[in-house]
N, C-alpha and C positions, 0 to 999 in steps of 0.2 A: 440500746441499739435503734438506730433512729431508719424510716422508710424515707427515701428519697426518688422524685419523680424527674426524668430527663427531659430537659428543655432545651430549645432550639439552641445551638452554639457549644452546649455542654462537650466536656471533655472528661474522660476518667479522672485525669492526674487535675484536674481543674476541680473538679466533687471531692477529690480525697484534700487538696490543699484546705477546702474552704472547712472541710470536717476534722484538720489536724491529721491525718494518717496518710497512709501510702496507696494509690493505686493497686498496688498488688495484693494489698490487704482486703480490699474490697473485693477485686477481681475474685480471689481464692475463695472468698466467703460466700460470694454469690454464683460460683463458677460460670463466669462471665462468657458468652459463647464466643466473641471477637472482644479485646481491649480496645482496639482501634475504629471500632464502627457501633454507635451506639443508636438507636432510634428515639423519637421524641415519645415520652408515653411510659417507656422502660423503666423500670424502678429497682433499686439498689436498696438493700439491706446495711446499714451501715454499722458495722463492726465496733461500735463503741459503748461503754458504759453509759447509761443515760442517753439523753440525746440534745441537740440544740435545736434553737428558736432565733430568728433571727428580726430584730426589729421592724415591723411593717407600719406605714402612715396610718395614724389611729389607735396604734397600740397604748396602750398604758402595763404598769407592773401587774396591776387588780386586773385587768383583763387577761394576760397572761398566765396569773396564778390560777384565775377560773377555767381555762382550758385546759389546762395541765396539772390542776390539783394539787398543788404546789404552792404553800405560803409564802405572802409578800416578803415577808421575814425572811424566808429561806432563801429567796430569788436574791435579793440584796446581799447576803452574807456570803452564800457561794461565788456568787459574782462581782464582789468587793464593788458594789455601787455606791458611788460618792453623794450622788443626786438622785435620791429615788423621781423628782418630781420632773426629770427632766432625762429621759435617757433616750438618745439617738436613733435615728433610723440607721439600720443595718447592722446596728450592734448586735454581736452574736452572744446569746444568753445560755448557759448551760444548765441544763434542768437534771435531775436526778433520778437513779434510777426509782421506779415504782417497786412496793413490795408484792411479791407474787402470792398469787393461788394455790393450793394442792389440787391437782385434778386425778382425775383417772384417764388415761388416753388408750386406745385400740386400735390396729389394724389390720383389716381383712389381706392374706394372701391367698390366690389360687395357682399352687403349684404347676397346673396346666398351663399357665400363660407364662410364670417365672423359670418352670423347669429347671437345669441345670442350676441356674441362677438363684435358685430359692433363699440359699443361707446367706448368701452374699445380699439379697435385699433385704432378710431382716437385720442382718447385723451392720447394715449402714443406717440404721434409723432404730435399733435396738435399746438405744439409751433412753429413748424419748417414750417409749410405751411401755404401760402396764399389762396389755394383755394381746395377743397375738391370735386372730380367729382364722383356723385353715378354712379353706373353703376348696370343696365341699365334700363328706360324705353322704351321696344322695341314695334317698330309699327306692324299692322299685315296689311293685304292685304284689309282690309276693312277701313282701317286708325285708328284704335282704337289702344290703348295701354295698354300694357301688365302691372301691376302696380308691383312696386317693395317695399320690407319694408325699406323705407328709414328715416324713422323720427327719431329712434334713433342715424343714424349717424348725419342726420340735426342739431339736438340737441347739438350734440356731438362738429360739429363743431362750433356756435353760442358761446358755452363755450371757445372755444380755439381762437376766434375772426378769424374764419377761413370763406371765403366766400364759400357755397356749389353751385355746379351747378348739373342742371339736365343732364344727357346722356341721349340722343335720338338716338338710334340703329335701324338700320333694322336687329335684332336679331330675330333667329328662330329656335328652336328645336337646340342650341349647335352650331349655324352656322351663318356666317352673308350670306342673302338670295341677290342676283341677281335682282329675279323675283318681291320680294317685293320692292325693289327700284325701281324696272322700274314701277312699279303698281303705287306708290306716285308720282312719279316725271314728271309722264305723265298725271297726272289728278290735275289741280290746285284746287278743289272744294276739293279734298282729303288733300289736302296740307292746305287748310283754316281749313280742320276739324280738324287736326293733331294739328297745331300750335294752334288752340283754347283751343284746350285739354291743351297744354304744359302752358299755360299763366294760366288757372286755378289752374292746379297744383301747377306751382310755386308761385302764390300768397298764395294759401291755405296752402302749406308746408313751407314757407319761402325761397325759392332758390333765387338766385340771378346772378344766370346766366344759360345759354342754351348750352351746348358742343354737336356737331355734329358726333357722330361715324356712320356713313354711309361707309361700306365698301363692296369691291368687286363688284362695280359700272361698270365695263366694260367701253369703249371707248362711246359706247351709249348715257351712261347717264352725261359725262363730263360736258357738257353745260346746262343741263337740272340742275345738282345739285347746280351750281354756281347760278343759277335763284332761286331755290327752299332758298338756305342761303340767297339771296339778299333780298328775302321776309320775311324770317325770322327776318334778321335783320334791318327792317322798325320797327317792332311788338315790338322788345326787345329794340329799341333806344327809343321809346316811351314812355316804362316803366320803363328807368334806367335800364336797366340788361345788361351783358356781354354776348357777343357772342362768341363762340369758334368753331375750328374743330378740330380731331383729324385725321391725313392723313399718309396713308402707306409710308415707306422708299423708296425715290426714288433717283439715282444719275443722274439724267436726265429729259428734260420734255417728251419726246415720247417715255419714258420705256414702254415694250411691258408688257402685261399680265393684266388679269381680276383686278387684286388687285392695279393696278397702273393707268394704263390708265384714270379711272372716277376721278383722283385726279389732278387738276390743281393747282399748289401751287401759282402762280402769281395772277390768276385771284381769287381764295379763301382768298388770303392774301390782297386783296382788301377791303374785305369786311368784314372780321371778325377782332375781336379785338387781339386776338393771336392765334395760331396753336401749336397742340401738334403733332410733329413729331415722329413717332412709330420707334425709333430708337434700336430695340431690335427684337429679334427671328428671327434671323439668324442661331443659332445654337436653335432647336427646338425641340419637343417630338419625332415627325416623322422620322425627319431627322440625321443625322449621328453627332458623339460627336464633339461638338467645341464652342467656346463662344456664350454666347446667343447676347452680344453686342460686337462684336470685333471692337478694335479702328479704323481700317482703314474705315471699310465700314461706320460707326457712322460719320467720318470725312466726307468722299464723300458726305454722305448726307445733313450734315450741312453746306456744303461749296456750294453744289448747291441750298440749300434753302436761304441761306444768299446773293446769287445772285441774286433773284428771290421777296424775302420777305424781307419788313423792318425788321430789327434786332430787335426791341422794339417789333415785333409781335412772337417771335419764342421761344418755350419750346421745349428742347429735352428730348427726351425718356429715362430713367434710368429702369433696372428690379432691382425690389426687390426680385429675386430668380434665380435659376440656374435648371440643369437636372443631374440626374444620369441614365446612359445608361447602359444596361446589353449586354456585349459583347460576341460574335460579333457582330457588328453590321449590320442587314439585313433589306436592302429598304423593306417595307411593313411589316417588323416583330412587335415584341414588341417595343411599345412605351416608351421614357422615362420617368422617375419620375420627375416631378416637387419638388424642396425643397428649403427651404430658405437656406441663408447664413449661418446662424448659424446651421440649420442641418447638411447642408454640412460640416463644421469645426467638428460638432460632430460624424460624419461618419471618417473621418480621424482619429479623436483620437481612437475612436473604435478600428480600424482594425491597427492602428499604421502605417498610410501611410502618408508618405513624401508628402506636397504639392510643385509642380511646377508652375513657372510663365512664361507664353508667354508672351515674350516682345513686339513682333510684335500686337498680340491682345490686350494685357496690360488685363491678366486675367490669375486669378487662377485654377487649375485642378490636379486631382490626380486619381490614377485607386487603386481599393482594391478586395480582393476576398472574399465572403461571406461565413457563414457557409456552405453553399449546394456546394462551391468551383466554384462557377458562378464569373464570371471576371467582374467588374464594371469600367467604366470612367464616372468621375464627373467635370462640369464645373461649377463653380460659382462666385460668386461676393465677394472681401475683400476689406481691406483699400486699397490698391493700386491700384486697378481695379477702385474705385470710385474717389479717388484723381485724376488719370489719367483722366476721364470725368469732373471730377470740372474743370481742367487744361483747357480744350477743350472749357469747357463754357466761362472760363475767356477771351480768347484767341480771342474767335469770339465775345464777347461783346454783345450776344444776351441778351434776355429778362429773361430766368431763365429755369427750368429742371422740370420735374415731374416723378413720379414713377407709375409704374405698378408691382404690386397691395399689398395693405396693408391687412396685416394678416400675413407676412411672417417676422420673427425677424432678424433684421439686426443692431446691437445696434453700429458698428461702423461708420456706413453712417450719423446716426444723429449726431456723436460727429464730426464728417468731414463737415456736414453743419456748424456747429457751429465755426472751425476753420477759415474756406472758404469765410463765407457769412453772410452779415445781411437779415433775410429773411423780406420782407415788409408784414403786416399783414394788411390784408383786411377790418376789422374792426374797 
């Protein structure tokens, strides 16, 4: 497969002819919103095996071979080049498909968001998943769990050979509670009560692992949380279940802030089977417009993570969403609207907004003016930003990656998983 970025004057038919396929094949693979209306900066994943390179001024076979990690001899043989020292500008060279790494993948699903469409959301992408984390069973101050309508998601997971994970949280009234976490983590009897309920639910419903998503713990709960995970680990291992944890994105061990201080990467990494590092939400609904998962920040978190946690336990987070901000941004003002990558593309096409690409953040963005004269700025994900994240996964050699959250359409992402990786199936 190949990523193509729309240029001025492009049509879908023109792009298709250049790659030797039909416009319909491109439109279907990418779920193109409008085949007759393209915007500059829009991306296509071209559904071909391997990819093409058109020779540019200054190119040589040696430079092309270095860029794509293909030998010069292979380029000559595959493309039947008669004179390797004289390749004409504009010549289309075919590049073979690269070998693929085996990875684990996971996606969170919140049935409160997907509702009756939960099973459909899982089944649409289940072939690309190792795990499915169902968000969430929230614990209250009495140590009781608030149930979630999870059975349709679990059933769909099994259908697609995906291992369902029960997510346990300190979530209350739409936010994470430090008070609830402290109440549970300072009382071993409550911990036993919580874990006994969890085991019962897992056995009854068919869960295969337990994922802890305790956030905003504060420094006071740093050691307590590790001890709680150790208690849980003993119970989970006795039953043959996985245990994992979702952790806030830190650049260093002693990073300040209630979100970060309670998460000890190294200590937790010694207890659990794998960790979901939440490398997203730098751009968030209440903040100023920017990429949700900018590449420099993601890299800093991952480089710190691999320095203290075994690579085979590291899962890097990826967003299946973006944000639409109303301008001007005012701190404490109107929150940005969460949108899927597909909806972002539809907005750009609707308002004829060219899509820019921030090469430092490795993220697409655009601005538009709505029917009421309001200016907007949108940051989202496209094929280029996904490929940049996949390249980071491969560079670091980590276990794999995961998504927050299912229910947002992003067909290009799943195409690129097929191009880059072989997904390990849990069942």
